[in-house]
C-alpha positions as CSV (number, residue, x, y, z in Angstrom):
1,X,-12.9,-141.0,29.6
2,X,-13.8,-137.5,30.8
3,X,-13.6,-136.1,27.2
4,X,-9.8,-135.8,27.6
5,X,-7.6,-136.0,24.6
6,X,-4.9,-138.5,24.8
7,X,-2.3,-140.5,22.9
8,X,-4.0,-142.9,20.5
9,X,-1.9,-146.1,20.5
10,X,-3.6,-148.3,18.0
11,X,-6.6,-150.7,17.5
12,X,-7.7,-152.7,20.5
13,X,-7.7,-155.8,18.3
14,X,-3.9,-155.6,18.0
15,X,-3.8,-157.0,21.6
16,X,-5.2,-160.5,22.0
17,X,-7.4,-161.0,25.0
18,X,-5.3,-162.0,28.0
19,X,-2.1,-160.5,26.6
20,X,-0.1,-157.2,26.6
21,X,1.8,-155.1,24.1
22,X,4.5,-152.4,24.6
23,X,4.0,-148.9,23.2
24,X,6.1,-145.7,23.4
25,X,4.3,-142.7,24.8
26,X,6.3,-139.4,25.0
27,X,9.5,-141.3,25.1
28,X,8.4,-143.7,27.8
29,X,7.7,-147.4,27.3
30,X,4.2,-148.4,28.4
31,X,2.8,-151.9,28.7
32,X,-0.9,-152.1,27.8
33,X,-2.9,-155.2,28.7
34,X,-6.2,-156.4,27.4
35,X,-7.9,-158.3,30.2
36,X,-10.3,-161.2,30.0
37,X,-13.0,-159.1,31.5
38,X,-12.8,-156.7,28.6
39,X,-11.0,-153.9,30.4
40,X,-7.5,-152.5,29.5
41,X,-4.7,-151.5,31.9
42,X,-1.4,-149.7,31.4
43,X,1.7,-149.7,33.5
44,X,5.4,-149.0,33.0
45,X,6.7,-151.6,30.5
46,X,9.9,-152.6,32.3
47,X,10.2,-154.4,35.6
48,X,12.3,-152.2,38.0
49,X,14.3,-155.3,39.1
50,X,16.2,-156.0,35.9
51,X,14.2,-154.5,33.1
52,X,12.0,-157.5,32.4
53,X,9.5,-156.9,29.6
54,X,6.2,-156.8,31.5
55,X,4.1,-157.0,28.4
56,X,5.4,-160.5,28.0
57,X,4.4,-161.5,31.5
58,X,1.5,-163.6,32.7
59,X,-1.7,-161.7,33.6
60,X,-5.0,-162.3,35.2
61,X,-7.7,-159.6,35.8
62,X,-5.6,-158.0,38.6
63,X,-1.9,-158.6,38.3
64,X,1.0,-159.0,35.9
65,X,3.9,-161.4,36.7
66,X,7.4,-160.4,35.4
67,X,8.5,-163.1,33.0
68,X,12.1,-162.9,34.2
69,X,12.0,-163.3,38.0
70,X,8.3,-163.7,38.8
71,X,7.8,-160.4,40.6
72,X,4.1,-159.4,40.8
73,X,2.5,-156.0,40.2
74,X,-1.1,-154.8,40.6
75,X,-2.3,-153.8,37.1
76,X,-4.7,-151.1,38.4
77,X,-2.2,-149.2,40.6
78,X,1.2,-150.4,39.6
79,X,2.0,-151.3,43.2
80,X,4.5,-154.1,43.8
81,X,3.1,-157.1,45.6
82,X,6.5,-158.7,45.9
83,X,8.8,-156.1,47.4
84,X,10.1,-154.3,44.3
85,X,9.7,-150.6,43.6
86,X,6.2,-149.7,42.3
87,X,5.4,-149.2,38.6
88,X,3.8,-146.1,37.2
89,X,0.2,-146.8,36.2
90,X,-1.4,-144.8,33.3
91,X,-5.1,-143.8,32.7
92,X,-6.1,-145.9,29.7
93,X,-9.3,-146.6,27.8
94,X,-10.8,-147.5,24.5
95,X,-12.5,-144.8,22.4
96,X,-15.6,-145.1,20.2
97,X,-13.4,-146.3,17.3
98,X,-12.0,-149.1,19.5
99,X,-8.6,-147.4,19.6
100,X,-6.5,-147.7,22.8
101,X,-5.9,-144.3,24.3
102,X,-3.5,-143.3,27.1
103,X,-5.0,-140.2,28.8
104,X,-3.1,-137.3,30.4
105,X,-2.8,-137.2,34.1
106,X,-5.3,-134.7,35.6
107,X,-4.1,-132.6,38.5
108,X,-6.7,-132.0,41.3
């Protein structure tokens, strides 16, 4: 992704297809999901409603559903689709070594 250096989180194979895992990046908990289409997405790890662990939620190729109270969030943008505050989404990718990388935000 744009040649930017980022935080290397671990091997892609640590996350089974269709699941998520939580990582700590600069003191912030981030949920990283490996989607069935082969892409990865990263959002805040805790649901803003009551701190539900989003990495444990159900996913498809577009949303994650909080396992506690079934609130729904868009995985690409972090936007709530069920009236809760939005999540932060993080630029994420997989490098040539198949390592998950969270990239820094780039200011315009």
